[in-house]
N, C-alpha and C positions, 0 to 999 in steps of 0.2 A: 823396056821393063826396068823398074827400079832395082837397084842393088840392095837387097834386103837382108837383115839379120834378126834372128829370133833367139832370145836368151832365156834359159831357165835358171832362176836363182834357187839354189838348193844347199842343204847341209850334208856333210859326209854322214852316212848312216852308222853312227856309233851309239851303242847302248848307253842310256842316261844323258845323252846330249841332244836329243831330238824330241820335239813335241812334248816338252816337259810339263806343260800345263794340263796334260791329260793324266798326270800321275795320280790324281785323286780317284780316278776311275779304273785305270789299268796298271799292271806292273810293267817294269822296264823292258823285259823281253817282248811282251805283247806290243808295247808302244813301238819298239824298234821294227818288229814285223809289219805293223801297220804303216809306218813311215816308208819302209821299203816298197810296200804296195803303192803308196802315194807317188813315190819316185818313178816306179815302173809305169804307172798310168800317165804321169806328166811327160815322161820321155817318149812314150808312145804318141802322145798328142803332138809334141813338137816334130817328131819324125813323120807324122801324117800330113804335115803342111808342105806343099810343093813350092818349088822355085824360091827357096830361102836357105841361107847358111845358118846352121844351128850351133849354138854354144850352150855350155853349162857353166855358170859362175858359181864356184864353190865358196861357201862362207868363210872357210879357213883352210890352211894347208891340210890335205886329207891324210887320215891315218889308215884308211882302207884302200883297197884297189878297186872299189865299186865303180867309180867313174872312169878309171882307166879301161876297165872292161867294156863299159858303155861306149867310150870313145873308139875303141878298136872295132867293136861290132856294128856301131851305128854311124861312124864317121862324124861324130860330134866333137867340136873343138872345146877344150877346157881352159878355164882360167880361174885364178883365186881372186875373190873380191877384195878391193882395196878401199879402205875408208873406215872412219870411226863409228858411223851410224848408217842406217839403211839408205838415207838420202845421199850421203857421200859415196856409198858403194854403187848406187845406181848411177849417180852423176858420172863417176869414173868409167863405169861400164859403157854408158852412152858415148862419152868423150872418146874412149879408145876405139869403139866401133866406127864412129864418124871419122876418126883419124885414119882408119884403114880404108875409108872410101865408101862405107855404107851410107845410103841415102835415107833409108827407113829402118829404125831399130825398135824392136818391141821386147819388153821384159815381162815375163810372167813368174809367179811363184809356184812352189810345189805343194801348196796347201789347199788347192782346189781340184781334187781328183776327178770331179764330175764336170768340169768346165767344158762346154761345147767347143769343139775345134772351130766351128763357124765363127765364134767370137774372135778367136785369134786371127783367122783369115781376114775378117772384117777390119781388124786393127792394122794389119799389114797393108791393106788396100786403101786405107783412109787417105783422103786428100788434105786433112787438117794438119796443122803443125804438131798438135799433141792429141793423142787419143788415150782415154782412160776407161778402164773397166771397174766400176764402183762395186765394192763388196758390202755386204749387209752390216758389217761391223764398223762402218764409217771410214774404212780405208779403201784400197783398191787391189784387185787381183791381177791387174795388167796395166802397164803404161807404155806408150809408144811415142816416138818423136820423129819428126822429119824437119830437116833444116837446122840441125844442131842447136835446138833449144834445150840446153842442158842445165841452165842456172835457175831452176825453179824449186829446189828442195831445201834451201837454207833455213827458212823460217817455219818449216813444217814440224809440228810436235809429234814425232814418231812414237808409236805405241799407244796413241789415244784414238778416241772416236771422232776426232776432228781433222784427221789426216787429209781426207778427200776435200772437205770444205776449205781448208787452208791452202791446199794446192791449187784449187780453183780460184781462190782469191789472188794468189800470186800470178797465175796465168792472166787473170783479168787485169791486174796492174801492169803486166807486160804487153797487154793487148795481143796475146797469142790466141789464135783460134783453136778451140778444143772440141773434140767429139766424144760423147759419152756412149759407151756400150751398154747393153742390158745389165742390170744388177745380178750378181751371183754371190756365192758364199764361200768363205774359207772354213777350214776345219782346224780350229786352234784349241777350243775349250770343250769340256764334256758335253755341254748342250749342243755344240756344233756336231759332235760325233753322233749324238742321238738323232739329230736332224738328218745327217747323212744316211744313217741306217733306215730311217723312215723313207727318205727319198729313193734309196735303192730298192726298197721293198715295194 
């Protein structure tokens, strides 16, 4: 069996510092409450996956004890993300886990509270060098690697709708085999939140 690692990338739940693009629709206390629900759902997902070591990569040094409590109750390892942009932070997280001996590493975000756990399990079981879960906004909700393929993020324009396409171009240039999971959605903008409400109903 592969020595596998599953990482949740998340932010410390601090009022005014999470899901700020929803501020045109909701006030700061409501956004914080919503994000804490997103975190709870995301943590439940990673804890539902069997035969994997679980991590939470926190975007900055935490100001609350939220993740310490999770670590104690769920046995999840914590680390603070390192790097100037998302690509650098993911690259370092992958590199550190590979350095620890993990053979398959998967990272998910905390913005997809309805993401099926089956997609995460599929990523962990993939035989391809890289596995990506495309999101409807042109990025991805999940990325996994096997075989220490970490140098694929340098030319990716983070925060744009071409993140996925540029990542796939880099992989093609490196002749790295990639598997694409089914498309899913993140909740970042007011229209995403409206879609989530409709989906849940």
